C-alpha positions as CSV (number, residue, x, y, z in Angstrom):
1,M,0.0,0.0,0.0
2,P,2.7,2.6,0.7
3,K,4.1,2.0,-2.8
4,V,0.6,2.5,-4.4
5,S,0.0,5.6,-2.3
6,L,3.4,7.1,-3.5
7,C,2.5,6.5,-7.1
8,V,-1.0,8.0,-6.8
9,A,0.4,11.1,-5.0
10,F,3.0,11.6,-7.8
11,L,0.3,11.3,-10.5
12,L,-2.0,13.8,-8.7
13,L,0.8,16.3,-8.5
14,T,1.5,15.9,-12.2
15,L,-2.1,16.3,-13.3
16,T,-2.6,19.4,-11.2
17,A,0.6,21.1,-12.3
18,R,-0.1,24.7,-13.6
19,A,1.6,26.8,-16.1
20,A,5.3,27.1,-15.4
21,S,7.8,30.0,-15.7
22,A,11.4,29.1,-14.8
23,Q,14.7,27.9,-16.2
24,I,14.1,25.5,-19.1
25,F,15.0,21.8,-18.8
26,E,17.7,22.2,-21.5
27,T,19.8,24.7,-19.5
28,V,22.1,21.8,-18.3
29,G,23.0,18.3,-19.3
30,I,25.4,17.9,-22.3
31,R,24.0,14.5,-23.4
32,A,20.5,15.8,-23.0
33,Q,21.3,19.0,-24.9
34,G,22.9,17.0,-27.7
35,M,19.7,15.0,-28.1
36,G,17.7,18.2,-28.5
37,G,16.2,17.9,-25.0
38,A,14.7,14.4,-25.3
39,F,16.1,13.0,-22.1
40,V,13.4,12.4,-19.4
41,A,13.2,8.7,-20.3
42,M,16.9,8.4,-21.0
43,A,18.4,10.1,-17.9
44,D,20.9,7.5,-16.4
45,D,24.0,9.6,-15.7
46,A,24.5,12.2,-12.9
47,T,22.4,14.8,-14.7
48,A,19.4,12.7,-13.8
49,T,19.5,14.8,-10.6
50,W,18.2,17.6,-12.9
51,W,16.3,15.8,-15.6
52,N,14.6,12.9,-13.8
53,P,15.6,11.9,-10.3
54,A,14.4,8.3,-10.9
55,G,17.0,7.8,-13.5
56,I,20.0,7.2,-11.2
57,A,18.4,4.0,-9.8
58,K,19.3,2.1,-13.0
59,G,22.5,4.0,-13.9
60,A,26.1,3.2,-13.3
61,F,27.4,2.3,-9.8
62,F,29.2,5.6,-9.8
63,N,28.8,8.6,-12.1
64,A,30.4,12.0,-11.7
65,L,30.6,15.0,-14.1
66,V,31.4,18.7,-14.4
67,E,30.1,20.8,-17.3
68,Y,30.3,24.3,-18.5
69,G,28.3,26.1,-21.2
70,R,27.8,29.4,-23.0
71,Q,24.4,30.6,-24.1
72,R,23.8,33.5,-26.5
73,A,20.9,34.7,-24.4
74,T,23.0,35.0,-21.3
75,P,26.5,36.1,-22.3
76,D,27.5,37.4,-18.9
77,D,26.3,34.4,-16.7
78,Q,26.9,30.9,-18.0
79,P,25.5,27.6,-16.8
80,L,27.8,25.4,-14.7
81,G,27.0,22.0,-13.3
82,V,28.6,19.5,-10.9
83,A,26.9,16.2,-10.0
84,I,27.7,12.9,-8.5
85,A,25.3,9.9,-8.5
86,F,25.1,6.4,-7.2
87,P,22.2,4.0,-7.8
88,A,20.3,5.2,-4.8
89,M,21.6,8.7,-4.1
90,G,23.0,11.8,-5.8
91,V,24.3,15.2,-5.0
92,S,24.4,18.2,-7.4
93,Y,25.1,21.8,-7.8
94,Y,23.9,24.0,-10.7
95,H,24.8,27.6,-11.3
96,L,22.2,29.0,-13.8
97,P,21.4,32.4,-15.4
98,I,18.5,34.0,-13.6
99,N,17.0,35.8,-16.5
100,Q,14.9,32.9,-17.5
101,M,12.7,33.5,-14.5
102,R,9.8,36.0,-14.5
103,A,7.9,38.2,-12.1
104,P,4.9,36.3,-10.5
105,G,1.7,37.0,-12.4
106,S,3.4,38.3,-15.5
107,T,2.9,36.9,-19.0
108,G,6.5,35.8,-19.4
109,S,7.1,37.7,-22.6
110,G,8.5,41.1,-23.6
111,G,9.4,43.4,-20.8
112,D,8.1,41.0,-18.1
113,V,11.2,38.8,-18.4
114,R,14.2,39.7,-16.2
115,E,17.5,40.2,-17.9
116,D,21.0,40.3,-16.5
117,Q,19.9,39.9,-12.8
118,G,22.6,37.5,-11.6
119,V,22.4,33.7,-11.1
120,L,20.3,31.0,-9.5
121,S,22.2,28.5,-7.4
122,V,20.6,25.1,-7.0
123,F,22.0,22.6,-4.4
124,G,20.3,19.2,-4.7
125,L,20.2,15.9,-2.8
126,T,18.6,13.1,-4.8
127,V,17.2,9.8,-3.4
128,D,15.8,6.9,-5.4
129,Q,13.7,3.8,-4.8
130,S,13.2,0.9,-7.1
131,L,9.6,-0.5,-7.0
132,G,10.2,-3.9,-8.4
133,E,12.3,-4.8,-11.5
134,H,10.7,-2.3,-13.9
135,L,9.8,0.8,-12.0
136,A,11.7,3.4,-10.1
137,V,10.7,6.7,-8.4
138,G,13.0,9.5,-7.1
139,S,13.0,12.9,-5.6
140,T,15.5,15.8,-5.4
141,L,15.3,18.0,-2.4
142,K,16.8,21.4,-3.4
143,L,18.0,24.5,-1.8
144,V,17.6,27.3,-4.4
145,R,19.3,30.7,-3.9
146,A,18.8,34.0,-5.8
147,G,19.5,36.7,-3.2
148,E,17.6,34.6,-0.6
149,T,17.4,30.9,-0.1
150,H,14.3,28.6,-0.3
151,S,13.7,24.9,-0.3
152,D,12.1,23.1,-3.2
153,L,11.4,19.6,-4.5
154,D,11.5,17.7,-7.8
155,L,9.8,14.3,-8.4
156,G,10.4,11.7,-11.1
157,A,9.4,8.2,-12.2
158,M,10.9,5.9,-14.8
159,A,9.7,2.5,-16.1
160,R,11.7,0.1,-18.2
161,L,10.0,-2.6,-20.2
162,G,12.4,-4.4,-22.4
163,V,13.7,-1.9,-25.0
164,M,11.1,0.7,-24.0
165,R,11.6,3.4,-21.3
166,L,8.9,5.7,-20.0
167,G,9.7,8.8,-17.9
168,I,7.9,11.6,-16.2
169,T,9.2,14.4,-14.0
170,V,7.8,17.4,-12.2
171,K,10.1,20.3,-11.1
172,N,9.7,23.1,-8.6
173,L,6.8,21.7,-6.6
174,R,6.9,24.4,-4.0
175,K,7.1,27.2,-6.5
176,P,9.6,29.4,-4.6
177,E,9.6,33.1,-5.0
178,F,12.6,35.4,-4.5
179,E,12.6,39.1,-3.5
180,T,15.3,40.9,-5.4
181,A,16.4,44.5,-5.9
182,T,14.3,44.7,-9.0
183,G,11.2,43.0,-7.7
184,P,10.0,39.4,-7.0
185,L,11.0,36.5,-9.2
186,A,9.3,33.1,-9.3
187,L,10.1,29.5,-10.1
188,E,6.8,27.8,-11.0
189,R,6.1,24.1,-11.7
190,Q,7.3,22.4,-14.8
191,A,6.3,18.9,-16.0
192,R,7.7,16.8,-18.8
193,A,7.1,13.2,-20.1
194,G,9.4,11.1,-22.3
195,F,9.5,7.9,-24.2
196,A,12.6,6.1,-25.5
197,L,13.7,2.9,-27.3
198,V,17.1,1.6,-26.3
199,G,18.9,-1.3,-28.1
200,H,22.2,-3.1,-27.7
201,S,24.3,-5.1,-30.2
202,T,27.7,-6.7,-30.5
203,G,28.5,-4.9,-33.8
204,W,30.5,-1.7,-34.2
205,I,27.4,0.2,-33.0
206,S,27.1,-1.2,-29.4
207,D,24.2,0.9,-28.2
208,M,21.5,2.9,-30.0
209,A,18.7,5.0,-28.6
210,F,15.8,7.1,-29.9
211,A,13.9,9.4,-27.6
212,V,11.0,11.9,-27.6
213,D,10.0,14.4,-24.9
214,A,7.0,16.7,-24.5
215,D,6.2,19.4,-22.0
216,L,3.0,18.9,-20.1
217,V,2.6,22.5,-19.1
218,K,3.6,25.9,-20.5
219,A,6.9,27.6,-19.5
220,A,7.9,31.2,-19.8
221,G,11.5,32.3,-20.4
222,V,13.6,34.8,-22.3
223,A,11.8,34.0,-25.6
224,G,8.3,34.1,-24.2
225,E,5.9,31.2,-23.5
226,S,6.8,27.7,-24.7
227,R,5.5,24.2,-24.7
228,R,8.4,22.2,-26.1
229,V,8.5,18.9,-28.0
230,A,11.9,17.2,-28.8
231,G,13.3,14.2,-30.5
232,G,16.8,12.8,-30.4
233,V,19.1,9.9,-31.1
234,E,22.2,8.6,-29.4
235,A,24.7,6.0,-30.8
236,W,27.7,4.5,-29.0
237,M,30.3,2.9,-31.2
238,F,33.5,0.9,-31.0
239,R,32.7,-0.6,-27.6
240,R,31.5,2.8,-26.3
241,L,34.7,4.5,-27.3
242,L,32.7,7.2,-29.2
243,G,29.2,8.5,-28.7
244,L,27.4,10.6,-31.2
245,R,24.1,12.5,-30.7
246,G,21.7,14.6,-32.6
247,G,18.3,16.2,-32.0
248,V,15.6,18.7,-32.9
249,S,13.2,20.6,-30.7
250,G,10.3,23.0,-31.3
251,N,8.2,25.4,-29.4
252,T,4.5,24.7,-30.2
253,I,3.4,28.2,-28.9
254,E,6.0,30.7,-30.2
255,R,6.9,28.5,-33.3
256,G,10.6,28.5,-32.6
257,S,12.9,25.5,-33.3
258,A,16.4,24.3,-32.6
259,V,18.9,21.7,-33.9
260,S,21.5,20.1,-31.7
261,A,24.5,17.8,-32.2
262,G,26.9,16.3,-29.6
263,A,29.7,13.8,-29.1
264,S,31.5,11.9,-26.3
265,L,35.0,10.6,-26.6
266,E,36.6,8.2,-24.1
267,A,39.6,10.0,-22.7
268,V,41.0,7.7,-20.0
269,S,40.1,4.0,-19.5
270,G,41.0,1.8,-16.6
271,K,39.9,-1.6,-15.6
272,Y,36.7,-0.3,-13.9
273,V,36.6,3.5,-14.5
274,K,36.0,5.2,-17.8
275,T,36.3,9.0,-18.4
276,Y,34.7,10.8,-21.2
277,V,35.0,14.3,-22.7
278,D,31.5,15.5,-23.7
279,G,30.5,18.4,-25.9
280,Q,27.4,19.7,-27.7
281,V,26.3,22.7,-29.8
282,T,22.8,24.0,-30.4
283,R,21.6,26.4,-33.1
284,G,18.1,27.6,-34.0
285,S,15.6,30.5,-34.0
286,E,15.3,30.7,-30.2
287,A,17.9,32.7,-28.3
288,S,17.4,30.6,-25.2
289,R,18.5,27.5,-27.0
290,R,21.6,28.8,-28.9
291,G,24.9,27.9,-27.4
292,W,27.5,25.2,-26.6
293,S,28.8,23.3,-23.6
294,V,31.6,21.0,-22.7
295,G,32.2,18.7,-19.8
296,L,34.1,15.8,-18.2
297,R,32.3,12.7,-17.1
298,A,33.6,9.6,-15.2
299,T,31.7,6.3,-14.7
300,F,32.4,3.2,-12.7
């Protein structure tokens, strides 16, 4: 019964989520960005602490990464992420531009959007629980700081059925608001669902994945309101020595689009530990999606 109650509570929170206005999902996560933002059902590295807390339950025994990016929309303040994850727990820190937040009650477009107002710091502690062989749920307890500090919570669930993966995540459940020198800023709820097909082989392509994501609620950022859909592919070749990614995404409200490409190259390989250099670049008609990022990732 406790497991059933937890699942029911998660679904109710998802179905009652209202229009969101906060940092977009694609702000961090090099693999996710390289796939166009189709990652909710794929999240199995340390960025699952951001994308879907349930993902670390089925990931590597140890996964750590650091990443840095540059976005055209925020040239002065750039995203930075540091995360460490184990199958049942993860810790993370994300340093994000604050100008993708908006004043509470505003429309999220035009002059309502804050620009060049510093950064949002997000400290997270993620815990996971497997509910049988196929289902996992997780949560990230966050301390978010933008002038003042508030607590917040993300929830996620992921199901694996053979080659299929289903994921859903809800961010900013407490909808924290911050008082700044230029007025109040808000993080409202966001929700996204994803579906992926993941296959393995013994050929020169060892792993192949196709994923799609869709926002369940509207979000407001520097480019106005958005409800994003995304699709992406990831292929690992030569016994996971090289990974290649590509993806496309679109805003169904403002009619913007973006194209992404990314790669991972094994840099150092030991008996148990593998280290990768990751990178991605995104181009398109939306300023909030144009940019690049690089990072270093280690798995055990």
